[in-house]
C-alpha positions, 0 to 999 in steps of 0.5 A: 500500499502506497505509504504517506509523504509530504511535500513543502514549499520551502526548505526548513532548519533540520539540525542548528545551534541552541543558545549554548552552542550545542547542536539540537534537532529542530522539533518542527522539522522532526514533525514533518518527517514523522508525516513520511512513511514512504522510503526516503531517498537523503541527498546532503551536499557538504562543501566550504561556504560560498561555493554554490551547494545551494543552489545544486539542491534548489535545482535537485527540488526543481526550484529556482528559490529555496536554499538561501544563496546569497551572492557576498562572502558570508555563509548563507547556510547554518546547520543543516536545512532539509527540503522534502518532495515527492521523488520525481523518478522513484515511485512511493518514495520521498527524496529528501535534500539536506543543504549543510553549513558551509565548512571552514567559514572564517566568522566561524572559526570552528573546525570541530563544528565543522567536523559534525556537520561533516559527520551528520551529512555522511551519517544522515544521507544515501549519497554525499555530494562534496561541492568544491570550486575549480579543480580536484587536484590542488591545482587552484590551491596554487593561487593561495599565497603568502601575505607578503609585499601584496603579492606572495610567491606561489607554491606547490600544492603538495607543499601546500598540503604538507603546510596544512598539516605542519601548522595544524600539528605543530602550531595551531594545536599549541595556539602559536602561529608563526610566520603566517597570519591567523586569517591565512592558517585558517584559510588553509586549514579548511580549503581542502575536504581531505582533512573531513574525511580523515577525521570520520573516523574520530567522529563514527563508529560502527561497533560499541565495543570497538577495539582499535582501527575497524576495517574500512569494509565496515564503514562501507556498508553505512557510509553514502555513495559519492558525488564530487561537484567541481564548479567553475571548471575551466581545464580540460579533461585530458590525460597525456593527451587523452581525453578522460571523463570526470569519473576518471579525473576524479580517480586519477587525483585519487591515485596515490603516490608509491613512496614511504616517505612522509610526505607521501604518506600524508599525501596519500591518507586523505586520498586512500580515505577517500577510496575506502569509506566511499563506494561508488564514487562520481564526479561532475565538472561544471562551467562557470553559470553566468558572468560576475554581475549575474551571479549576484542575483542567481535566484532571479535568472532562468535557464535562458539567462545562464550559460548553456553548457552549465545548464547542460551540466546541471541537467546531467547532475540532477538526472543522475541523482534522480535515478541513481541516488539509492534508498537510505539503508541501514546495516543489512539493506534496511530501508529508512522512512521519514519517520526513521530518518527523524530518529537517526538524526536525533540518536546522533545529535543526542550523542554528540551533546552529550560529547560521545562518538556517534555510534552506528549500531548503538544508534539502531539498536535504539531505534529498533526500540522505537520502530518496533513499538511504533509498529505494533501501534500502527498494525494494531491502529490499522486493525481496529480502524479496518475491522470497524469499518468492514464488520457489521455486528452481529455476523450471521456466522463466525465464518464470515467475522473470520474471513474479515479478521483473516484479511485484515490480520494479514494486512496488519502484519505485512504493515508489522513486518515493513515497519519493523526491523532488528526484531531479536527472537521475535518478541515485537513479532509474537507481542503483535500476535498476542496484541492482535489475538486480543483485539480479535477476542474483543471483537468476538465477544462484541459480536456473541452480545450483539448476537444475543442482543439481535435473537432476544430481540427477535424472539421478543417479536416473535413469541409476542403472540404466545406471550399474549395467550400465556397471560391471559390463559387461553391455552388453560383449556381442554387442547390448549397444549396442543394450541400451545405446542402448534404456535410455539414451532410455528414461532421456532420455525420464523424465528429460524426463518429470519437473518441477522440473528448470528452465532448465539442463535440456537444458543439464546433460542435454546435458554428461551425456551428453557425458561418456558418449560414449567409453563408448558409442563403446566399446560400439559398438566391442565389440559383435561383432554389428555390422558395419563399415558398422552401427557407421559407421551408428550413429555417424552416428545418435549424432552426430545426436542429439548434434547435436540434444541440442546445439541443444535446450541451444543454443535453452534458453539462446537463450530464457533470453537473450532472456527476460533482454533482454525482461525489461531493456525491461520494467525500462526501460519500468516505470520510464520509465511511472512517472517520466512519471507522477511527473513529471505529477503533480509538475508538475500539484503545481507548477502547483496551487502556483502557482494557490494562491499566485496566487490568495492574492496577487490575493485580497490585491491585491483587499482592497487595492483595496477598502480604498484602497491603490491604490499597494500593489496597483499594487506588488503586481501585479509580484509577480502577473505574476510568478507567471503567467510562472512559471506559463507558464514551466513549462507551456511547459517541461514536454514538452521537459523530460520528453522531456529527461529520459527520454532521459537515462535511457534512454541512462545506463541502457544502460550495465547494462542492454543489453538495452535497446539495441535498443529505443532503437536500433531493432535486432531482438530476434533480432539482438541475442540472438545477440550477447547 
């Protein structure tokens, strides 16, 4: 069934700083995400301030205005802003755009804050867009110069990067700035995207019991795909006289050096991080969109006012995001909804506020408790609403009620399965089974009461003429007993011919006639036309009729009980079937995730071999062997794990679904019905 979504007219702030300078999640933004139970594709953009990040996000939203652009050197976006729109390509998906505060803002001057913003962009997105100006390979950084005599001398990008490392480690941390202005130190420290990538593992951990460094494959399971957008690109995409694609340009910029010097290690570190943590990777280059005058009023310009090549490049970028950006997912392929995304944001920001490092596994466990409890409430509410809509009391038979229950229960279980995750030992599913059984029992009880009221009303109406005759003594005459029996049979026949009596029809009739037995015997005794032998014969006949009514009522009751047992067995089977399907999907997703990570590591190993890094490639083989071993182990354990899960849930469910015992133990249904 299609999920619910929202279409926002403009973006809102999702994460901002409070009065104490700490990050917090904005409640009104969470309220918006709470309304989205569709799966979400989350695209976050990060990068230096004043580089046109917000323009790209507005293009993705299909609007000229939305995220603030601005034309000054001041950063416009503060914190993380969010814009939710229906996905233009993926049905039943919502596109969530996250525009992050520009990194390296000289007015802010808070590197720690920048790192958390960048880390949150990585944690929340399914595709991370890194936006920069000029080039990737640091050629543009050659324009950064020492401030001496107004025209400082240029130096090579490698030297600049070494200077960045040196200044950070030996001057800034000590609070000493030697031989260079503090503003220039800040510009150097914040001009490279690499520093944010190299420090990701210091701000994000995968496992709560992490000991030492985690393998990059663990981060690959969680981290988004990566798109590098290079703005105002003026170079020719060419290497050694050969034309290359933008993607090849990116991979060429990420090539490692074969040396082992400190300089080479520092050069390779950020590139290794990008290669190891993000896969797949893409690159898009953009020409300058307009002249300097028009650049100041980008929000007012139509595509016709922009450079045609830039418009074409922007369209290719948007088309790529629409088709290639995946649904946000957690470990083992769990698809994230808008509501779950909001809970993720709260969990991560809460950890940061407490001075902790956001832990991905801990977040999943905490969110599972919230989401699984919500999934039970959601499924229960759906069941209550649909049963109230479809059931007309009293139902003519228990089977009629049972069929409606079965259909609605199936929907409710499916709704739970789609919303729940990491349900260890199926404790939440068992709770749902118990909850729905309790709801069904309430409905059955109401059906009984409504049937009883309907039957009593019909009896009162149909037997009213007999009651009048009893009151005026019409039957207390010779031949009166024969008339009484005749009238009673006609009334019983009329009662049984009417619809709308429900599942208590025979029981209510039996109870009514049992109350009249003494009156019938009194009429028979007073009937002077009957001999003693006649009276004995009539008494035997009355007993046979009473016994028949008792049998009818018992059969009616047994039919209801047997149907309830079948309902419980069908509940068990439906839950087992959906659990099996869910486990199959989870297993498939886990194996696909293994394959995705494994293929990424194999590609990286092959690239290392081609670039001459044989030692690094051999080191990576251990990680590859471990991934292969985990996949083989999961495939081997899958049958026993599924069998154990199904057995456990059957045993536990028997505590509140006694009707499934004969199915589990092989006891005959008729035998069990007698014990019910």
